[in-house]
Residue frames as qw, qx, qy, qz and C-alpha x, y, z in Angstrom:
[[0.440, 0.003, 0.034, 0.898, 41.88, 7.21, 41.34],
 [0.006, 0.864, 0.457, -0.213, 40.17, 10.42, 42.36],
 [0.453, 0.259, 0.181, 0.833, 40.97, 13.44, 40.23],
 [0.168, -0.390, 0.002, -0.906, 38.32, 15.83, 41.58],
 [0.376, -0.423, -0.789, 0.238, 36.61, 15.60, 44.95],
 [0.229, -0.841, -0.215, -0.440, 34.27, 18.12, 46.64],
 [0.119, 0.543, -0.532, 0.639, 35.97, 19.93, 49.52],
 [0.640, -0.355, 0.354, -0.583, 33.46, 18.36, 51.92],
 [0.281, -0.263, 0.923, 0.001, 34.43, 14.88, 50.71],
 [0.662, 0.105, -0.504, -0.545, 32.80, 12.05, 48.83],
 [0.659, -0.284, 0.583, -0.382, 31.18, 9.24, 50.77],
 [0.478, 0.237, -0.809, -0.248, 31.84, 5.62, 49.90],
 [0.716, -0.223, 0.394, -0.531, 29.38, 3.12, 51.30],
 [0.214, 0.160, -0.953, -0.141, 29.73, -0.65, 51.37],
 [0.654, -0.025, 0.244, -0.716, 26.26, -2.22, 51.38],
 [0.334, 0.057, 0.941, 0.029, 24.72, -5.67, 51.29],
 [0.053, -0.304, -0.748, -0.588, 21.94, -6.52, 48.87],
 [0.242, -0.702, -0.668, 0.049, 19.22, -5.83, 51.44],
 [0.270, -0.608, -0.150, 0.731, 20.82, -2.53, 52.51],
 [0.082, -0.096, 0.476, 0.870, 20.97, -1.35, 48.90],
 [0.141, -0.493, -0.783, -0.352, 17.33, -2.38, 48.41],
 [0.274, -0.732, -0.509, 0.360, 16.27, -0.39, 51.49],
 [0.224, -0.453, 0.110, 0.856, 18.24, 2.63, 50.27],
 [0.011, 0.069, 0.628, 0.775, 16.80, 2.53, 46.76],
 [0.261, -0.494, -0.748, -0.358, 13.21, 1.90, 47.84],
 [0.438, -0.769, -0.461, 0.070, 12.89, 3.64, 51.20],
 [0.158, 0.840, -0.193, 0.482, 15.81, 6.09, 51.40],
 [0.761, -0.636, 0.127, -0.035, 17.09, 4.22, 54.47],
 [0.461, 0.682, -0.525, 0.217, 20.88, 4.35, 54.80],
 [0.779, -0.509, 0.366, -0.028, 22.47, 1.46, 56.67],
 [0.556, 0.673, -0.488, -0.005, 25.89, 0.23, 55.67],
 [0.926, -0.129, -0.230, 0.271, 28.45, -2.44, 56.45],
 [0.530, -0.447, -0.012, 0.721, 31.09, 0.27, 56.56],
 [0.344, 0.896, 0.225, 0.167, 31.63, 3.73, 55.13],
 [0.582, -0.195, 0.061, 0.787, 34.45, 6.11, 54.32],
 [0.208, 0.949, 0.132, -0.196, 34.70, 9.78, 53.49],
 [0.744, 0.146, 0.236, 0.608, 37.25, 10.39, 50.76],
 [0.042, -0.926, -0.020, 0.375, 39.07, 13.70, 50.48],
 [0.435, 0.805, -0.374, -0.151, 41.31, 12.84, 47.54],
 [0.553, -0.407, 0.724, 0.065, 43.03, 9.68, 48.72],
 [0.453, 0.437, -0.597, -0.497, 44.03, 7.69, 45.66],
 [0.455, 0.027, -0.889, -0.049, 43.63, 4.27, 47.24],
 [0.634, -0.358, 0.214, -0.651, 40.79, 3.12, 49.41],
 [0.289, 0.183, -0.936, 0.088, 41.53, -0.13, 51.24],
 [0.741, -0.271, 0.033, -0.614, 38.60, -2.18, 52.43],
 [0.316, 0.213, -0.912, 0.151, 39.22, -5.18, 54.64],
 [0.189, 0.032, 0.799, -0.570, 37.38, -7.38, 57.14],
 [0.677, 0.165, -0.091, -0.712, 34.53, -8.26, 54.79],
 [0.709, 0.004, 0.700, -0.090, 33.11, -11.72, 54.42],
 [0.112, 0.433, -0.610, -0.654, 34.32, -12.55, 50.91],
 [0.103, 0.208, 0.958, 0.169, 31.60, -15.16, 50.47],
 [0.197, 0.727, 0.549, -0.362, 28.93, -12.45, 50.33],
 [0.371, 0.559, 0.364, 0.646, 28.07, -9.93, 47.63],
 [0.227, -0.633, -0.266, 0.691, 28.62, -6.27, 48.40],
 [0.355, 0.797, 0.333, 0.356, 27.79, -3.04, 46.61],
 [0.417, -0.245, -0.082, 0.871, 30.04, 0.01, 46.55],
 [0.106, 0.869, 0.458, 0.156, 28.00, 3.21, 46.51],
 [0.365, 0.034, -0.052, 0.929, 29.63, 6.59, 45.89],
 [0.100, -0.802, -0.587, 0.042, 27.39, 9.20, 47.49],
 [0.245, 0.087, -0.017, 0.966, 27.36, 12.95, 46.99],
 [0.340, -0.623, -0.446, -0.545, 23.96, 13.71, 48.53],
 [0.246, -0.485, 0.440, -0.715, 22.76, 14.70, 51.98],
 [0.871, -0.223, -0.263, -0.349, 21.43, 11.19, 52.68],
 [0.797, 0.028, -0.482, 0.363, 24.63, 10.01, 54.37],
 [0.593, -0.592, -0.283, 0.467, 26.86, 11.49, 57.05],
 [0.350, -0.148, 0.148, 0.913, 28.48, 14.32, 55.07],
 [0.246, 0.807, 0.422, -0.332, 26.32, 17.38, 54.52],
 [0.495, 0.265, 0.402, 0.723, 26.84, 18.86, 51.06],
 [0.011, 0.542, 0.188, -0.819, 26.37, 22.47, 50.13],
 [0.440, 0.490, 0.675, 0.333, 25.45, 22.09, 46.41],
 [0.004, 0.808, 0.104, -0.580, 26.28, 25.72, 45.68],
 [0.673, 0.737, 0.060, -0.010, 27.41, 25.06, 42.11],
 [0.214, 0.793, -0.547, 0.159, 31.08, 25.31, 43.06],
 [0.068, 0.409, -0.878, 0.239, 33.17, 22.23, 43.85],
 [0.706, -0.056, 0.385, -0.592, 30.08, 20.00, 43.93],
 [0.928, 0.278, -0.126, -0.214, 31.10, 17.12, 41.74],
 [0.589, -0.505, 0.611, 0.159, 33.61, 14.32, 41.74],
 [0.710, 0.560, -0.377, -0.201, 35.65, 12.79, 38.95],
 [0.448, -0.500, 0.738, -0.067, 37.23, 9.40, 39.48],
 [0.703, 0.241, -0.625, -0.242, 38.10, 6.04, 37.99],
 [0.640, -0.452, 0.531, -0.324, 37.81, 2.98, 40.13],
 [0.599, 0.305, -0.735, -0.089, 39.40, -0.41, 39.94],
 [0.801, -0.437, 0.223, -0.342, 38.62, -3.34, 42.20],
 [0.459, 0.434, -0.764, 0.130, 41.43, -5.66, 43.25],
 [0.860, -0.461, 0.007, -0.219, 41.20, -8.59, 45.60],
 [0.202, 0.586, -0.740, 0.260, 44.17, -9.74, 47.61],
 [0.908, -0.268, -0.214, -0.239, 44.00, -13.22, 49.01]]
């Protein structure tokens, strides 16, 4: 549930273990899939191999596809997240 989102959106990345490692150690951004959220309350992710581990990364930097302005106004996000699996 997103209660505050920057006007330029908040990126959500789905990463594998090796992709997260590369991001944390080398700043390299590769993802399984990504979304830009503008206040949608539900983000549906499908077509993943459920026998693998994935990481959900919420990004508000300039390292992804959305360029932020970080002008001190509307630059942060407030949200709660819940993960449900449907089989």
